C-alpha positions in Angstrom: 11.1 24.6 -25.8 9.0 27.9 -24.5 11.4 30.7 -22.9 8.7 30.6 -19.7 8.9 27.2 -19.1 12.8 26.4 -19.5 13.1 29.9 -16.8 10.4 28.0 -14.6 12.2 24.5 -14.8 15.6 26.0 -13.7 13.8 28.4 -10.9 13.1 25.4 -9.7 16.2 23.2 -9.4 18.0 25.9 -8.2 15.4 26.5 -5.4 16.0 22.2 -4.6 19.9 22.9 -4.7 19.7 26.0 -2.1 17.6 23.4 0.2 20.3 20.7 -0.4 23.0 23.1 0.6 20.7 24.3 3.6 21.4 21.0 5.1 25.0 20.6 5.1 25.2 23.7 7.1 24.3 21.2 10.2 27.2 19.0 9.4 30.4 19.4 11.4 33.4 20.4 10.5 35.5 16.8 10.3 31.9 15.3 8.0 32.4 18.4 5.4 35.8 18.0 5.1 36.5 13.8 5.5 37.8 12.2 1.9 38.0 9.0 0.1 41.3 9.0 -0.5 43.9 11.9 -0.9 42.7 12.2 -4.6 39.4 12.9 -3.9 37.5 16.1 -2.9 35.3 16.5 0.4 32.0 18.3 0.4 33.4 21.4 1.1 36.1 21.1 -1.8 32.9 20.2 -4.1 31.3 23.5 -3.2 34.5 25.6 -3.3 35.3 24.1 -7.2 31.3 25.2 -7.8 32.1 28.6 -6.1 34.9 29.3 -8.2 32.8 28.9 -11.6 30.6 30.7 -10.1 32.4 33.3 -9.4 32.9 33.0 -13.2 29.6 32.9 -14.6 27.7 34.8 -12.3 28.7 38.2 -13.1 29.2 37.9 -16.4 25.6 36.2 -16.7 24.4 39.5 -14.7 26.6 42.0 -17.0 24.9 40.6 -19.8 21.6 40.9 -18.6 22.0 44.4 -17.9 23.3 45.7 -21.0 20.9 43.8 -23.5 19.0 45.8 -25.5 17.3 42.2 -26.6 13.7 41.5 -26.2 12.3 38.4 -24.9 11.7 35.2 -26.9 8.5 33.1 -27.1 10.7 29.9 -27.7 13.8 29.3 -26.4 16.1 27.2 -29.1 19.0 25.2 -27.8 22.4 25.8 -30.0 24.0 22.2 -31.0 27.1 23.1 -28.9 25.2 24.6 -25.8 23.1 21.3 -25.8 25.9 19.0 -25.7 27.5 20.7 -23.0 24.4 20.7 -21.1 24.0 17.5 -21.2 27.4 16.0 -21.0 27.9 17.4 -17.5 25.3 15.4 -16.1 25.9 12.9 -13.9 25.1 9.8 -15.4 24.5 5.8 -13.9 28.4 4.9 -14.3 30.1 8.0 -13.4 31.4 9.8 -15.8 34.7 11.3 -14.8 35.7 15.0 -16.3 39.3 16.4 -15.4 38.7 20.4 -14.2 40.9 23.1 -15.0 43.7 23.7 -12.2 42.8 27.3 -11.5 38.7 25.3 -10.5 40.6 22.7 -8.7 40.3 23.3 -5.0 41.5 19.9 -4.1 44.0 20.3 -0.7 42.7 23.9 0.1 41.7 24.2 3.6 37.8 25.4 3.7 35.6 26.0 6.7 31.6 26.7 6.6 32.0 30.0 5.1 32.1 28.0 1.9 28.3 27.2 2.0 27.6 30.6 2.8 28.9 31.7 -0.5 27.4 29.2 -2.2 23.8 29.5 -1.4 24.4 33.6 -1.9 25.3 32.5 -5.2 22.4 30.6 -5.7 20.1 33.5 -4.2 22.1 35.1 -7.1 21.1 32.8 -9.9 17.9 33.0 -8.7 17.9 36.7 -8.9 19.6 36.2 -12.9 17.2 33.9 -13.9 14.2 35.9 -13.0 15.6 39.2 -15.0 16.5 37.2 -18.1 12.2 37.1 -19.0 13.3 40.4 -19.9 16.0 40.0 -22.3 16.8 36.8 -25.1 17.9 33.9 -24.2 18.9 33.3 -27.7 20.6 36.2 -28.4 22.5 36.8 -25.4 25.7 35.0 -25.2 28.1 34.4 -22.4 31.5 33.5 -23.1 32.6 29.7 -21.8 35.3 29.1 -19.1 36.8 27.0 -21.6 37.5 29.8 -24.0 36.8 33.1 -24.9 36.5 32.3 -28.5 33.7 30.3 -27.3 30.2 31.8 -26.4 26.9 30.2 -25.8 23.2 31.2 -25.6 22.2 32.6 -22.5 19.6 29.5 -21.9 22.2 27.4 -22.7 24.5 28.8 -20.2 21.7 28.5 -17.2 21.0 24.8 -18.0 24.8 24.4 -18.3 25.8 26.0 -15.0 22.8 24.6 -13.3 23.5 20.6 -14.4 27.2 21.3 -13.4 26.1 21.6 -9.9 23.6 19.4 -10.1 26.7 17.6 -10.8 28.6 18.0 -7.8 25.7 17.7 -5.4 24.9 14.1 -6.6 28.7 13.8 -5.8 28.6 14.9 -2.7 25.4 12.6 -2.4 28.4 9.9 -3.0 30.6 11.0 -0.1 28.4 11.0 2.0 27.5 7.3 1.3 31.2 6.4 1.2 31.6 7.9 4.8 28.6 6.2 6.7 30.2 2.8 4.8 33.9 3.6 5.6 
């Protein structure tokens, strides 16, 4: 895929994510903290989970872009592992549950609307990093994963995985809203 086409797609997805998050600001705290069960997440817990991942990936991506001596590539070729991760995290018709790491699990955290602001600020940062990534190689710049410091993904795959992970949890937020209406 052309590197520029990938960046454009990811920028558009991120803008849609921001629009969806902006709408959540109008919800009251009771709606934002409603849970279907004791073990399920609220809307704010979904966003807090995403913020924890943002805190891991965004500074690293920023640092790697800033310190990269690579040149932009016309073509981005997804790595086998990166492609697998990016595709597997997307939500499916029949929900494919995934276990979250303990340090990224916000279950029963005391949260307020500042979680939404933090999330939106991270997405604005992501837009900036996507724009900056036009000047480096999406193939050669490698980003450490949250799974293991040994596993590194190409910058292009990391962006796809990171954004697909956000899309997954925004779909979860949609399901929470549907469950709340039916409760």
